[in-house]
PASE-507358 format. One line per 8 residues: number of its first residue (from 1); their letters; for each residue x, y, z of N, C-alpha, C. Coordinates in steps of 0.02 Angstrom, whole numbers. Layout:
NUM) a) X,Y,Z,X,Y,Z,X,Y,Z  ...
***
This chain:
1) xxxxxxxx) -107,99,-22,-87,29,-25,-121,-5,-85  -81,-29,-132,-109,-62,-191,-128,-134,-175  -186,-154,-198,-211,-221,-186,-190,-266,-244  -160,-323,-226,-129,-368,-276,-168,-434,-278  -182,-457,-339,-211,-524,-349,-159,-567,-384  -149,-628,-358,-101,-675,-387,-139,-734,-416  -126,-750,-479,-160,-805,-513,-113,-864,-517  -137,-922,-496,-95,-982,-488,-129,-1044,-517
9) xxxxxxxx) -88,-1096,-528,-116,-1160,-550,-85,-1219,-514  -28,-1210,-481,7,-1267,-453,31,-1258,-382  96,-1272,-372,123,-1274,-304,130,-1206,-271  138,-1154,-311,139,-1087,-282,204,-1066,-252  261,-1089,-280,325,-1069,-251,338,-994,-262  319,-968,-319,327,-896,-330,279,-856,-287  220,-882,-275,174,-850,-228,206,-847,-159  237,-902,-138,269,-904,-72,326,-852,-68
17) xxxxxxxx) 363,-846,-123,417,-795,-124,388,-725,-114  330,-713,-144,297,-648,-136,272,-638,-65  243,-690,-37,218,-686,32,276,-673,80  331,-709,70,390,-700,114,417,-629,108  421,-604,46,446,-536,35,400,-485,68  335,-496,62,287,-452,94,295,-452,170  305,-512,197,313,-517,270,378,-484,294  428,-480,250,491,-447,268,487,-371,257
25) xxxxxxxx) 431,-348,234,422,-276,222,453,-252,158  463,-297,110,497,-279,48,450,-256,-7  384,-257,6,335,-231,-41,294,-179,-3  324,-122,16,293,-76,63,228,-44,40  218,-37,-25,158,-3,-49,107,-51,-79  116,-115,-68,70,-164,-96,53,-219,-47  -4,-251,-59,-25,-306,-15,-63,-358,-57  -44,-421,-49,-80,-475,-84,-146,-486,-47
33) xxxxxxxx) -200,-474,-82,-266,-480,-50,-309,-534,-80  -287,-565,-135,-327,-617,-167,-281,-664,-206  -294,-729,-200,-261,-780,-241,-316,-817,-279  -311,-818,-344,-359,-853,-387,-324,-913,-418  -353,-972,-410,-324,-1033,-437,-367,-1062,-492  -334,-1090,-542,-371,-1124,-596,-387,-1196,-577  -361,-1219,-519,-373,-1287,-497,-389,-1288,-422  -439,-1327,-403,-457,-1329,-332,-406,-1366,-289
41) xxxxxxxx) -363,-1407,-320,-314,-1446,-282,-244,-1414,-283  -238,-1353,-308,-173,-1320,-311,-146,-1307,-240  -85,-1327,-227,-56,-1317,-161,-48,-1243,-145  -45,-1202,-197,-40,-1130,-187,-98,-1104,-144  -156,-1135,-149,-213,-1113,-109,-199,-1121,-34  -166,-1176,-17,-148,-1187,54,-97,-1135,77  -51,-1117,34,-2,-1065,52,-38,-999,67  -86,-983,24,-123,-920,33,-164,-921,97
49) xxxxxxxx) -198,-977,108,-240,-982,168,-199,-978,231  -140,-1009,231,-95,-1006,289,-73,-934,303  -68,-895,249,-46,-825,256,-105,-778,269  -166,-805,273,-224,-764,286,-248,-725,226  -233,-750,166,-253,-716,105,-315,-749,77  -363,-710,54,-424,-736,25,-410,-775,-39  -449,-828,-50,-439,-870,-109,-504,-881,-147  -497,-891,-212,-552,-910,-255,-527,-962,-305
57) xxxxxxxx) -572,-1006,-326,-556,-1054,-379,-599,-1037,-439  -567,-1029,-496,-603,-1013,-558,-577,-1060,-612  -619,-1108,-632,-598,-1159,-680,-626,-1143,-750  -581,-1140,-798,-602,-1124,-866,-653,-1173,-893  -647,-1236,-874,-691,-1289,-901,-763,-1280,-879  -775,-1241,-827,-843,-1230,-803,-880,-1176,-842  -846,-1147,-891,-877,-1095,-933,-878,-1118,-1005  -936,-1113,-1037,-943,-1136,-1105,-902,-1094,-1154
65) xxxxxxxx) -896,-1030,-1139,-861,-985,-1185,-808,-944,-1147  -757,-924,-1184,-704,-882,-1155,-733,-817,-1128  -782,-790,-1162,-811,-726,-1142,-841,-730,-1072  -875,-786,-1058,-905,-795,-992,-851,-802,-937  -798,-838,-955,-742,-845,-907,-710,-777,-894  -700,-739,-947,-670,-672,-939,-712,-628,-893  -777,-631,-903,-823,-591,-862,-816,-610,-788  -813,-675,-774,-807,-698,-705,-740,-678,-675
73) xxxxxxxx) -687,-683,-714,-621,-664,-689,-618,-589,-675  -642,-549,-722,-642,-477,-713,-684,-456,-653  -739,-492,-641,-782,-476,-584,-744,-488,-519  -708,-545,-515,-669,-559,-455,-615,-505,-443  -581,-487,-497,-529,-436,-491,-558,-368,-471  -616,-352,-498,-648,-289,-482,-673,-288,-410  -703,-343,-388,-727,-347,-319,-669,-340,-269  -610,-363,-290,-551,-357,-247,-519,-288,-251
81) xxxxxxxx) -546,-245,-294,-516,-179,-306,-442,-186,-324  -429,-231,-371,-361,-250,-390,-325,-195,-428  -264,-179,-407,-221,-132,-442,-168,-167,-484  -149,-228,-462,-96,-265,-496,-114,-339,-497  -106,-370,-556,-118,-442,-564,-50,-475,-578  -37,-529,-543,26,-566,-552,9,-637,-575  38,-658,-631,32,-726,-654,91,-765,-627  78,-810,-581,131,-849,-548,120,-923,-562
89) xxxxxxxx) 140,-944,-622,128,-1013,-642,55,-1025,-659  23,-976,-690,-48,-982,-707,-54,-1012,-777  -89,-1069,-782,-89,-1108,-843,-153,-1100,-885  -192,-1049,-870,-253,-1035,-909,-240,-974,-952  -267,-975,-1014,-256,-920,-1060,-290,-856,-1034  -251,-802,-1035,-278,-736,-1019,-296,-703,-1085  -358,-684,-1093,-381,-657,-1157,-363,-583,-1165  -369,-561,-1227,-356,-491,-1242,-401,-444,-1203
97) xxxxxxxx) -462,-465,-1190,-508,-423,-1152,-482,-409,-1082  -456,-460,-1049,-429,-452,-981,-365,-411,-984  -323,-425,-1033,-260,-388,-1039,-273,-314,-1051  -322,-298,-1093,-337,-228,-1106,-365,-193,-1044  -404,-230,-1004,-433,-201,-944,-379,-186,-892  -324,-223,-894,-269,-213,-847,-204,-200,-884  -207,-157,-933,-149,-141,-974,-92,-116,-931  -33,-148,-940,27,-131,-901,15,-137,-825
105) xxxxxxxx) -32,-181,-807,-45,-195,-736,-47,-270,-723  -23,-310,-772,-17,-382,-764,56,-401,-773  85,-434,-722,154,-457,-724,156,-532,-732  206,-556,-770,217,-628,-776,290,-643,-763  303,-701,-733,372,-725,-724,383,-783,-771  436,-779,-811,451,-832,-860,522,-859,-847  531,-926,-848,595,-955,-827,647,-959,-883  658,-904,-917,713,-899,-965,730,-825,-973
113) xxxxxxxx) 784,-813,-1008,802,-744,-1025,769,-728,-1092  709,-700,-1089,672,-682,-1149,716,-635,-1190  722,-645,-1258,678,-684,-1301,697,-757,-1312  743,-784,-1273,761,-855,-1281,709,-900,-1248  692,-955,-1281,651,-1008,-1252,586,-980,-1222  549,-945,-1262,486,-916,-1239,434,-920,-1294  373,-901,-1278,319,-902,-1326,278,-966,-1321  239,-978,-1373,192,-1034,-1374,227,-1100,-1359
121) xxxxxxxx) 201,-1137,-1309,227,-1203,-1293,285,-1205,-1245  314,-1147,-1229,371,-1146,-1182,346,-1129,-1112  340,-1180,-1071,320,-1171,-1002,347,-1229,-960  354,-1215,-895,375,-1268,-849,442,-1299,-870  446,-1365,-863,508,-1400,-878,527,-1396,-952  478,-1383,-996,493,-1379,-1067,545,-1325,-1082  542,-1271,-1044,590,-1216,-1054,661,-1241,-1039  669,-1275,-984,735,-1298,-963,760,-1356,-1007
129) xxxxxxxx) 715,-1398,-1029,734,-1451,-1077,761,-1420,-1141  728,-1368,-1165,751,-1334,-1226,818,-1300,-1217  827,-1269,-1159,891,-1236,-1145,949,-1286,-1143  937,-1343,-1111,990,-1394,-1108,1002,-1425,-1176  950,-1436,-1215,958,-1465,-1282,998,-1418,-1327  990,-1353,-1317,1025,-1304,-1359,1097,-1295,-1336  1112,-1316,-1274,1180,-1312,-1249,1201,-1242,-1226  1152,-1202,-1203,1170,-1135,-1180,1211,-1140,-1115
137) xxxxxxxx) 1252,-1091,-1104,1293,-1089,-1043,1260,-1048,-988  1213,-1005,-1008,1179,-961,-961,1105,-959,-978  1064,-964,-927,992,-956,-935,970,-907,-881  907,-910,-859,886,-863,-807,811,-855,-805  789,-797,-784,717,-783,-779,703,-711,-797  642,-698,-817,620,-632,-839,553,-616,-809  546,-555,-782,480,-529,-764,461,-477,-816  400,-484,-843,379,-438,-895,305,-420,-887
145) xxxxxxxx) 286,-364,-915,215,-349,-921,184,-395,-972  121,-410,-964,86,-455,-1010,50,-414,-1063  61,-433,-1126,21,-405,-1180,-10,-463,-1219  -36,-449,-1278,-72,-501,-1314,-26,-548,-1354  39,-537,-1349,87,-583,-1379,116,-626,-1323  114,-692,-1332,137,-738,-1280,211,-723,-1262  223,-705,-1200,290,-688,-1175,320,-629,-1212  278,-587,-1243,303,-533,-1285,297,-464,-1255
153) xxxxxxxx) 275,-458,-1193,266,-393,-1162,331,-361,-1140  329,-296,-1124,389,-259,-1104,424,-291,-1044  490,-299,-1050,530,-331,-999,544,-282,-942  534,-306,-880,546,-266,-820,614,-282,-790  624,-345,-771,687,-367,-741,708,-435,-769  773,-446,-772,800,-512,-790,859,-528,-744  868,-593,-734,926,-615,-693,954,-679,-724  1019,-679,-735,1052,-737,-766,1070,-790,-714
161) xxxxxxxx) 1069,-853,-737,1087,-911,-695,1132,-957,-736  1185,-980,-706,1232,-1024,-740,1202,-1093,-752  1215,-1120,-812,1199,-1190,-826,1261,-1231,-812  1254,-1283,-772,1312,-1322,-750,1315,-1390,-784  1376,-1417,-794,1382,-1484,-822,1342,-1535,-780  1308,-1579,-814,1269,-1630,-779,1200,-1607,-758  1182,-1546,-775,1115,-1522,-757,1061,-1565,-791  1009,-1579,-754,947,-1606,-781,897,-1548,-785
169) xxxxxxxx) 842,-1556,-822,792,-1504,-822,767,-1487,-752  761,-1538,-710,736,-1527,-642,786,-1487,-600  850,-1505,-605,901,-1469,-567,905,-1396,-591  902,-1386,-656,907,-1319,-683,845,-1278,-664  788,-1309,-666,726,-1274,-646,731,-1249,-574  756,-1292,-530,762,-1273,-460,811,-1215,-451  868,-1218,-486,917,-1165,-479,890,-1098,-506  854,-1101,-562,826,-1040,-590,774,-1010,-542
177) xxxxxxxx) 735,-1053,-510,686,-1027,-462,722,-994,-403  770,-1030,-374,802,-1006,-313,844,-944,-325  881,-943,-381,929,-889,-393,899,-831,-431  844,-842,-466,818,-788,-508,744,-773,-494  700,-821,-506,628,-808,-503,607,-779,-435  628,-812,-381,606,-792,-314,636,-725,-292  685,-702,-329,716,-637,-313,686,-580,-355  683,-589,-421,663,-533,-463,587,-522,-465
185) xxxxxxxx) 547,-574,-451,475,-561,-451,455,-514,-394  476,-526,-332,460,-477,-279,489,-408,-293  549,-406,-322,580,-341,-339,537,-303,-388  513,-338,-440,472,-305,-490,406,-281,-461  377,-320,-417,314,-300,-385,325,-238,-342  381,-237,-305,396,-179,-264,406,-116,-307  439,-124,-364,449,-67,-409,382,-42,-436  338,-88,-454,272,-68,-479,234,-31,-425
193) xxxxxxxx) 232,-60,-365,193,-30,-311,222,37,-288  286,46,-300,318,109,-283,312,161,-338  277,144,-393,268,192,-447,331,204,-488  376,155,-488,441,164,-521,444,138,-592  390,107,-616,391,77,-683,350,119,-732  380,134,-789,345,172,-840,360,139,-908  307,127,-946,315,96,-1012,316,150,-1065  370,152,-1103,378,201,-1158,400,164,-1221
201) xxxxxxxx) 358,167,-1273,375,137,-1337,394,63,-1330  355,28,-1290,366,-44,-1282,423,-64,-1238  454,-16,-1205,510,-30,-1159,492,-3,-1090  519,-37,-1039,506,-16,-970,564,28,-946  546,87,-921,594,130,-888,583,125,-813  637,115,-776,634,111,-703,656,178,-675  610,213,-645,623,279,-618,651,274,-548  691,323,-530,716,327,-462,658,340,-414
209) xxx) 660,308,-357,607,318,-307,607,392,-284  548,418,-273,542,487,-251,570,494,-180  602,551,-168,630,563,-101,574,571,-51
***
């Protein structure tokens, strides 16, 4: 059973999708055992506590240097015997040191079809505002491994979502969450925990599950 740590900063809707999937038995080889929040008031912490999952708060501002923060984060992950790290709306920078320690073991969910509307400055409603401003007809979400390039890691799963006339950023954000993010994030976690993901030359190969 792989031990999973989920890093959060806000409401935790993607965390809830993972908890629900786990409760339905859809992540058979993995278990969420730790939720780390960058804010003590994040509602995601309440979701975790309600589900009986251990929580920690780690605030970047409490550390004078990135190196000290990295050490504290890695210590928490190590104490949890973490096999997989999931960034679920985590708004604190993950350094190269942490990424290297968990190479191809950190997943992120991004609310667009990468490489569209991604990278530096594209997060939250900004992604959907940009999509609407560009006039795209289709958007969606992407789950990818994290590397040292912002939103540049190998893509695992993507799901398209229709952009409708009259959409606001808020309406589009909700549709992308409901129709894409909450579906493909648990799927990607299940694939990882089942040993079905392999990174070759910067691309993800999804292997058939063993009989």
